[in-house]
N, C-alpha and C positions, 0 to 999 in steps of 0.2 A: 544408523538407518540408511539403507539403500532404497530409494523409492523412484517410482515412475508415476507422477501425478497425472490424473485424467484431465484432459482439456475441458473446461467448462466447470460445472458445479459438481463438487463432491467426487468421491471415488479415487481410483488409482490402485497401484500395487506397491507393496513394500516388503523388504526383508529387515527384520529386527534380529540382531545377532550379538554374540559375545565378541568383544574386541580381540580375544585370543585367536579367533578364526581368521581374521584379516581378509574378508572377502573383497573381491574387486568387481565393480559393476561392469557388465559387458554390453557394448553397444550392439543393438540388433535392429533388424528391419521392422518397421511399423506395419501393422495389419489393420484392415478396416473392420473385420468381423470379430476380432477379439483383442484383448490387451495382453501383453507379455513383457516380462522383464527377466533378465538373467544376471546371476552373479557367479563368480568362479572362486572356489576355495582350494588352495593348494595344501595337500597333506603329504605326509611322509611316504604314502603309498601311491600317490597320484593326484589327479585333479578331479574335483567334484563340480559339476555344472548344475546349479540350482536354477530351475525355471518355474516362475510363477505365472499362471495363466488365468484369465477371467473372461468368460463369455457371457455377455449380458443377455437378458431376455426382456421382452415387452409383453405384458399380460393382455393388453387391449389392442391386439393386432388381428388383422384378418388372417385366416389360415394360410392362404396362398402366399402372403407376404412373409409369414413365419417360416414356411417351407423354403422360400427363397433365401432368407437369412441363414437358415441351417445349412443349406447347400453351399452358400458362400463361406460359412465357417469351415465346413468339412474340406472344401478345396484349399482354403488358405492354411488350415491347420496341417493338412497333408504336406503342403509345401514347407511349412515350418519344420515338421518332423524330418523331412528329407534333408533339410539343411542341418538340423540338429545332429543327426547321426554321423555326419561328416566332420563335426567339430571334435576337438580333443576333449578328453575328460569323460567321466561317468555321468550321464544326464539323469537328473531326478526332476520329474515334472509334478508340480502340485498346483492346486487352485480350485476354482469353481467353474465347472463346465456347464452347469445347469442342465444336466441330463440325469434321469433316474435310471442308472445302469442296473439297479436291482430288479427292475421291472422287465421281465422276459418279453413282454408283448410291446414294449416301446421300441418301435423300428428305428427311430433316430438314435436312441441310446445304444442299440445293438450295432448299428453302423459305425458309431463312434468307437465302440470297443473293438470291432473288427479292424478298423483303421489303425488303432494303437497297437493291437496284437500283430498285425501285418508288418508293422515297422519295428517289431522286436521289443515293444514295451509291455509291461505287466502291471495289472491293477493290484495294488497291495491292500487297499481298503476293502473290507469284506461286507460292510453293511452301510446303511444310510448314515450320513454325518449330521443330519438334523431330522426332526420329525415335525410335520405340519399338523 
């Protein structure tokens, strides 16, 4: 297991892997608006850079505060993507961004998708990953 435990109570990110893959944890910048951890897997055809991201949400916040948190996330995540595309290897980003990208009228989700697309990333998940 390669993990990045959250400070405080509960949470964190982890990679659980088959020993044959021999992933190596990669030290990265810490961000305030989201959690991220990376590991590198060397293959016969190149390097795969796995990136796990988690953006938390708070359900009992004032709208203005929530908007500020989302803007901070967008700014920091854009900086992360800018750094990521300069690193060696093929990046694969997975995680929980807490945006409903399937909702065309969700402005935050659409801004997030535009940000990712603008940096050359593609969404491969075609539907919701959970149903409320």
